[in-house]
N, C-alpha and C positions, 0 to 999 in steps of 0.2 A: 438621192442616196444620203443616208445619215451615218455619221461616224460617232460612235460612243467611246468616251474615254474610260477605260477600265480603272477601277480604284482598287488598290491592293494595300493591305496593311497587315502587320504582324503584331499581335498582342501577346505579350509574354506574362503569364500569371505564375507567380511563385506560391506554392502551397507551403504555409508555415510548418516547420518541423516541430512535432510535439517534443518538447525538451523534458528531460528527467532532472530531478534535483533531489538533494539529500536533506533530510529533516531530522532533528534530534527529538526523540520521543521519550518522555519520562514515564517510568512504570510506577504510578501512584499507589497501586495495590501493594507494592513491596517497599514502600517508603518507611523511613524511621521518623514517625511523627513525634514521639516524645523528645527526641533530640532536636527536631525542628522547633518545637515549642520552647525548649530551653534556650536555643540560640537566639530566637526572635525576642524572647523576653529579656535577655541580658544585653541586647544590642542598644546602643545609644541613638535613638531615632532623632533626637534634637540636632545631632550633628549633620543631618541630611538637609535641613531647612536652608532655603536660599530665596532671595527676592525674585529671581527670574524663574518662571514656572517650568521652563524646559530643563533647566539645570536641576531644579528641585525634583522633577520626575526622574531624571537620570540618576540623581543621588539616591532615590528610593529604589529604583529598579536594580542597580548594580549589586547592592548587598543582598536583596531578596533573591536574585538569580544565583548568586554564589551560595546562599543558604540552601536553596533547592538542589543545586549541583552536589552539595555534600550529603544531603539527606535522602535523595531519591536516586535509585539506579536509572540509567538511561541507555538507550541504544540509538544508533543512527540508521534510519530507514531510507530507502530510495523510493521516491514518489514518481510514478510514471503517469503522465497525463492521459495517455491513450487507453490505459486499463481502467475497468470499472472499479469503484471503491471497495467492493467485496473480494476482488481478485488479489490475493496476497501470496506470499512466498510458499506457503504449504501447498496451495493449488498449483503454483508454477512448478514446484518440485515433483508433484505427482504426475503432471503432464509430461515433464521431461523423462521421468522413469517409464511411463507408459510408451512414449515414443521410442525410447531405446529398446524396450522389450519387444515392441512390434518389429523394429528393424532387424533385431537379432533373430527373432522367431521366423521372419520371412526369409532371412538368409539361410538358416540352418534347417528349417522345417521340422523342429524338434517338438514332440508332444509336451515335454516339460516346459519349454519356453512359451508355447501357446497357452498352457494352463496358467503360467505366471502372468501372461498378458491379460487373461480373463480376470484374474484376481486383482491386478493393478487397475484395470478399467472399472471394476465394481467399486474398489476403494476410492478411486478418483471421482466417480459419480456421487458417492456418499459425501465426500469432502466438499465438493462443489455445491451440493444441495444444502448442506448445513450452513454454508456461508452466504447463500443467496439471501437478498432482502425478502421480507415476508410477502410483499406484493408480487414478486417474481417466481415464487415457489409454485410447483404444480399442486393441484388439490390432492387431498389424502387418498381419494378413491383411485387416482391415477397411479399412486405409489403402491397400493396394496394389490391392484389387479395385475396379473402376470404370473411369472414363475414363482413358486414358493420355495 
């Protein structure tokens, strides 16, 4: 008769949570470039020089960032790691609208709300399709075949 010792172990794996973070994004298309050129040309760049390269880089970066802050409008966006890069707030808004319309149409069973849901679904599909990267878009024939 043989006796076997059972081996028992518990392995606990924590899945890392995808964190979100905020990032400042400058709108370069709406920038005041003549004002930026004027500010940069009148600034005394010799005052930034220093023997230590790290201090020299910081002395150059600080005024440049402040110049850009004054000349370019900016906004703070939330970056979500779990979302694809083409998934932005406009798509998120249309999904939320469609979900609300579906829930209210299901509750009330109104023809008007079901029509509104159809309109929002088509709008959301177009919005998503426009923002998809080129390699993920369906071929043109798949878009044209179907209801006219």
